[in-house]
C-alpha positions as CSV (number, residue, x, y, z in Angstrom):
1,X,-49.9,88.0,17.6
2,X,-48.6,90.3,14.8
3,X,-50.2,89.9,11.4
4,X,-47.9,88.5,8.6
5,X,-46.4,91.0,6.5
6,X,-46.7,90.8,2.8
7,X,-43.5,91.0,0.7
8,X,-45.3,93.6,-1.4
9,X,-44.9,96.0,1.6
10,X,-41.0,95.6,1.7
11,X,-39.2,98.5,0.1
12,X,-36.8,97.3,-2.5
13,X,-33.5,99.1,-3.5
14,X,-31.3,98.5,-6.4
15,X,-27.5,98.5,-5.5
16,X,-27.2,102.0,-6.9
17,X,-30.0,103.3,-4.8
18,X,-28.5,101.6,-1.7
19,X,-25.1,103.0,-2.4
20,X,-26.4,106.5,-2.8
21,X,-28.3,106.3,0.5
22,X,-25.1,105.0,2.3
23,X,-22.9,107.6,0.9
24,X,-25.0,110.5,1.8
25,X,-25.6,109.2,5.4
26,X,-22.8,110.8,7.5
27,X,-24.9,110.6,10.7
28,X,-25.4,106.9,10.4
29,X,-29.2,106.9,10.2
30,X,-29.2,103.7,8.1
31,X,-28.2,100.2,9.3
32,X,-26.7,97.7,6.9
33,X,-27.8,94.2,7.9
34,X,-26.0,91.0,6.5
35,X,-28.3,87.9,7.1
36,X,-25.9,85.3,5.6
37,X,-23.9,82.8,7.5
38,X,-20.6,83.9,9.4
39,X,-18.3,82.1,6.9
40,X,-20.0,84.1,4.0
41,X,-19.6,87.3,5.9
42,X,-16.0,86.6,6.8
43,X,-15.3,85.9,3.1
44,X,-16.6,89.3,2.0
45,X,-19.3,91.7,3.0
46,X,-20.4,95.2,2.2
47,X,-18.4,97.9,4.5
48,X,-20.2,98.5,7.7
49,X,-22.5,95.7,7.7
50,X,-23.7,94.1,10.9
51,X,-24.1,90.3,10.8
52,X,-27.2,88.6,12.2
53,X,-27.8,85.3,10.3
54,X,-31.3,84.8,9.2
55,X,-31.7,81.8,11.5
56,X,-30.9,84.1,14.5
57,X,-32.9,87.0,13.6
58,X,-36.1,86.1,15.5
59,X,-34.3,86.4,18.8
60,X,-31.8,89.0,17.9
61,X,-33.9,91.6,16.0
62,X,-33.8,93.9,19.1
63,X,-30.1,94.5,18.5
64,X,-31.4,96.7,15.6
65,X,-32.5,100.3,16.2
66,X,-36.1,100.9,15.1
67,X,-35.3,104.7,14.7
68,X,-32.9,104.0,12.0
69,X,-33.5,102.7,8.4
70,X,-32.5,99.1,7.9
71,X,-31.1,97.8,4.6
72,X,-30.9,94.0,4.6
73,X,-29.0,91.9,2.1
74,X,-27.7,88.3,1.5
75,X,-26.1,86.6,-1.5
76,X,-29.0,87.1,-4.0
77,X,-31.8,88.8,-2.2
78,X,-34.0,85.8,-1.2
79,X,-33.0,85.4,2.5
80,X,-32.7,89.1,3.1
81,X,-36.4,89.4,1.9
82,X,-37.4,86.8,4.4
83,X,-35.3,88.9,6.9
84,X,-37.1,92.0,6.0
85,X,-40.5,90.3,6.4
86,X,-39.5,89.1,9.9
87,X,-38.4,92.6,10.9
88,X,-41.7,94.1,9.6
89,X,-43.7,91.5,11.6
90,X,-41.9,92.6,14.8
91,X,-42.9,96.1,14.2
92,X,-39.8,97.7,12.5
93,X,-41.1,100.0,9.8
94,X,-38.3,101.6,7.9
95,X,-37.0,98.3,6.2
96,X,-35.5,97.9,2.8
97,X,-34.3,94.8,0.9
98,X,-31.3,95.0,-1.4
99,X,-32.3,93.5,-4.8
100,X,-29.9,90.9,-6.1
101,X,-28.0,90.8,-2.8
102,X,-24.2,91.1,-2.6
103,X,-23.8,89.3,-6.1
104,X,-25.4,92.4,-7.7
105,X,-23.2,94.9,-5.6
106,X,-20.6,96.2,-7.9
107,X,-19.1,98.6,-5.4
108,X,-16.5,98.3,-2.7
109,X,-16.4,95.2,-0.4
110,X,-14.4,94.0,2.5
111,X,-12.7,90.8,2.0
112,X,-11.1,88.5,4.6
113,X,-7.7,89.8,5.3
114,X,-6.4,87.8,8.3
115,X,-7.0,84.6,10.1
116,X,-6.3,86.6,13.4
117,X,-9.5,87.6,15.0
118,X,-8.5,91.1,16.4
119,X,-12.2,91.7,17.5
120,X,-14.5,88.8,18.4
121,X,-17.3,90.6,19.9
122,X,-16.8,90.0,23.6
123,X,-14.1,92.6,24.4
124,X,-14.1,95.1,27.1
125,X,-13.9,98.8,26.1
126,X,-10.3,98.9,26.9
127,X,-9.5,96.1,24.6
128,X,-11.4,97.7,21.8
129,X,-9.5,101.0,22.2
130,X,-6.2,99.2,22.3
131,X,-7.1,97.3,19.1
132,X,-8.2,100.6,17.4
133,X,-5.0,102.4,18.6
134,X,-2.8,99.5,17.3
135,X,-4.6,99.6,13.9
136,X,-4.3,103.4,13.8
137,X,-0.6,103.3,14.4
138,X,-0.3,100.6,11.7
139,X,-2.1,102.9,9.3
140,X,0.1,105.8,10.2
141,X,3.2,103.8,9.6
142,X,1.8,102.4,6.2
143,X,1.0,105.9,4.9
144,X,4.3,107.3,6.1
145,X,6.2,104.7,4.3
146,X,3.9,104.7,1.2
147,X,4.4,108.3,0.6
148,X,8.0,107.6,0.0
149,X,7.4,104.8,-2.3
150,X,5.2,106.5,-4.9
151,X,6.7,108.5,-7.6
152,X,3.9,110.9,-8.4
153,X,3.7,114.1,-6.1
154,X,0.0,114.2,-6.1
155,X,-0.2,110.7,-4.8
156,X,2.5,111.4,-2.2
157,X,0.5,114.5,-1.2
158,X,-2.6,112.4,-0.6
159,X,-0.7,110.0,1.5
160,X,0.8,112.8,3.5
161,X,-2.7,114.2,4.2
162,X,-3.8,110.7,5.3
163,X,-0.7,110.6,7.7
164,X,-2.0,113.7,9.4
165,X,-5.6,112.3,9.5
166,X,-4.6,108.9,11.0
167,X,-2.3,110.8,13.6
168,X,-5.4,112.8,14.7
169,X,-7.4,109.6,15.1
170,X,-4.6,108.1,17.0
171,X,-4.5,111.1,19.4
172,X,-8.4,111.1,20.0
173,X,-8.3,107.4,20.7
174,X,-5.4,107.9,23.2
175,X,-7.3,110.8,25.0
176,X,-10.3,108.5,25.6
177,X,-8.1,105.5,26.5
178,X,-6.4,107.7,29.1
179,X,-9.5,109.1,30.5
180,X,-10.9,105.7,31.0
181,X,-7.6,104.5,32.6
182,X,-7.5,107.6,34.8
183,X,-11.2,106.8,36.0
184,X,-10.4,103.2,36.7
185,X,-7.1,104.1,38.7
186,X,-9.1,106.6,40.6
187,X,-11.7,104.1,41.6
188,X,-9.0,101.6,42.5
189,X,-7.1,104.2,44.5
190,X,-4.0,103.7,42.3
191,X,-1.7,106.6,41.6
192,X,0.6,105.1,39.0
193,X,1.8,107.4,36.3
194,X,-0.2,107.0,33.1
195,X,1.6,106.1,29.9
196,X,2.4,108.9,27.4
197,X,1.2,108.6,23.8
198,X,4.7,107.9,22.5
199,X,5.2,105.3,25.3
200,X,2.0,103.6,24.3
201,X,2.9,103.7,20.6
202,X,6.2,102.0,21.3
203,X,4.4,99.1,23.1
204,X,1.9,98.7,20.2
205,X,2.4,96.2,17.4
206,X,2.6,97.4,13.9
207,X,1.9,94.1,12.2
208,X,-1.5,95.2,11.2
209,X,-3.2,98.3,9.9
210,X,-7.0,99.1,9.8
211,X,-9.1,96.2,8.6
212,X,-6.6,93.6,9.9
213,X,-4.2,93.8,6.8
214,X,-0.6,93.0,7.4
215,X,1.3,96.2,6.6
216,X,4.6,94.7,5.3
217,X,2.7,92.8,2.6
218,X,0.9,95.9,1.2
219,X,4.1,98.0,1.3
220,X,5.9,95.3,-0.7
221,X,3.2,95.7,-3.3
222,X,3.6,99.4,-3.6
223,X,7.4,99.1,-3.7
224,X,7.4,96.6,-6.7
225,X,7.4,98.7,-9.9
226,X,6.8,95.6,-11.9
227,X,3.3,95.2,-10.6
228,X,2.4,98.6,-9.1
229,X,1.9,102.2,-10.3
230,X,0.8,105.2,-8.4
231,X,-2.8,104.6,-9.3
232,X,-2.8,101.1,-7.9
233,X,-1.1,102.4,-4.8
234,X,-4.0,104.8,-4.3
235,X,-6.4,102.0,-4.7
236,X,-4.6,100.0,-2.0
237,X,-5.0,103.0,0.3
238,X,-8.9,103.2,-0.7
239,X,-9.3,99.5,0.1
240,X,-7.7,100.0,3.6
241,X,-9.9,103.0,4.2
242,X,-13.0,101.1,3.4
243,X,-11.9,98.3,5.8
244,X,-11.2,101.0,8.5
245,X,-14.8,102.4,8.0
246,X,-16.0,98.9,8.3
247,X,-14.1,98.3,11.5
248,X,-15.3,101.4,13.4
249,X,-18.9,100.9,12.2
250,X,-19.0,97.2,13.5
251,X,-17.2,97.7,16.8
252,X,-18.8,101.0,17.8
253,X,-22.0,99.3,19.1
254,X,-20.0,96.6,21.1
255,X,-18.4,99.3,23.4
256,X,-20.2,99.4,26.7
257,X,-19.2,103.0,27.3
258,X,-21.4,105.7,25.7
259,X,-18.5,108.1,25.1
260,X,-16.3,105.5,23.5
261,X,-19.3,104.5,21.4
262,X,-19.8,108.0,20.2
263,X,-16.1,108.6,19.5
264,X,-16.0,105.3,17.3
265,X,-19.1,106.3,15.4
266,X,-17.5,109.8,14.7
267,X,-14.3,108.0,13.5
268,X,-16.3,105.8,11.2
269,X,-17.8,109.0,9.7
270,X,-14.4,110.5,9.3
271,X,-13.1,107.4,7.5
272,X,-15.7,108.2,4.9
273,X,-13.9,111.6,4.4
274,X,-10.7,109.7,3.8
275,X,-12.4,107.5,1.3
276,X,-13.6,110.6,-0.6
277,X,-10.1,112.0,-0.6
278,X,-8.8,109.0,-2.2
279,X,-11.8,108.6,-4.6
280,X,-11.3,112.1,-5.9
281,X,-7.7,111.5,-6.7
282,X,-8.4,108.1,-8.2
283,X,-11.4,109.3,-10.5
284,X,-9.2,112.2,-11.6
285,X,-6.8,109.7,-13.2
286,X,-9.0,107.0,-14.5
C-alpha cells in the first residue's frame, strides 16, 4: 500500500505561473486536468483540459501520462488538491495544483457553444477526421467571409493569413483521411475511386467551425457595425482559435491510430501559432 501523500508536497501554481508554463509548452509536455463534474466542464473550461471527475480519478488515473507534468484544477482549488494527492499516491511525481481554480483564471476559457455533441469520445478514427475536416472547412469559410466584412486592412490581412493556414490544415487532414481510406479499401479488396478533396469539401457541412460554433451567427456579429468593430472581430477570431486548440488537444488521444494522433497533436500546436498571430494584432491595438 502506498503511503499517503501530504498536501505540503503538492506543487502549487498561481494562474499566471500556469499560463506561462502552458504558453511555453509547444511539445505538449504538460497535461491540464479538470476534475470537476461534466456539466461544469461543458459550461466552461480552460482550453486543452482533459476531464476526469474527482470521483472517477482512482480508476482512471492511468489515462494520464506519468512522463508529462500534470496541472490539475477545479472551481476553487480544493477538489483539485485532493486530485493531486490521489495522483501522487499512485506514483505520479510531476503534479501541480492550480491555486484558486478556474475562478481565479483571468485568461481565455472555452464556453459551451452548441448543444450538438460533435465528438462524444467513442468515435472511430475516421469519424474524428471527418469532424475535424468539417470544422476546418467551416473555419476556412468563416475567415474567407470575415476578411471581406472588416474595414481595416491589417485585420483583413490577418484573416487572409488564417485562410491560408486553415486551408493547409484541411489538406493535411485530407491526406491522412485518404491514406486510411486507401488502406481500408486495400484490405477489403475494393478498388473504388477515392474522393478528391474538392468532392469531400462539397459533401461536408459548413454549419459549424472549430469549437462547434455556428458560423452564420459569428459572421452576423462581424457584419453588424452597430455592435462590432475590427478589434472585436479579431477577438472573435481569437476565441475560435482557442476553441480549435482545445478541440485538437482533447480529441488527439481518442484516436486509435498513431499517425492520426501525431497529426492532431501537431495541429493543436499550430493552433497556438494562430492564437499568437491574433494576439499580436490585438495587443497592438489595445
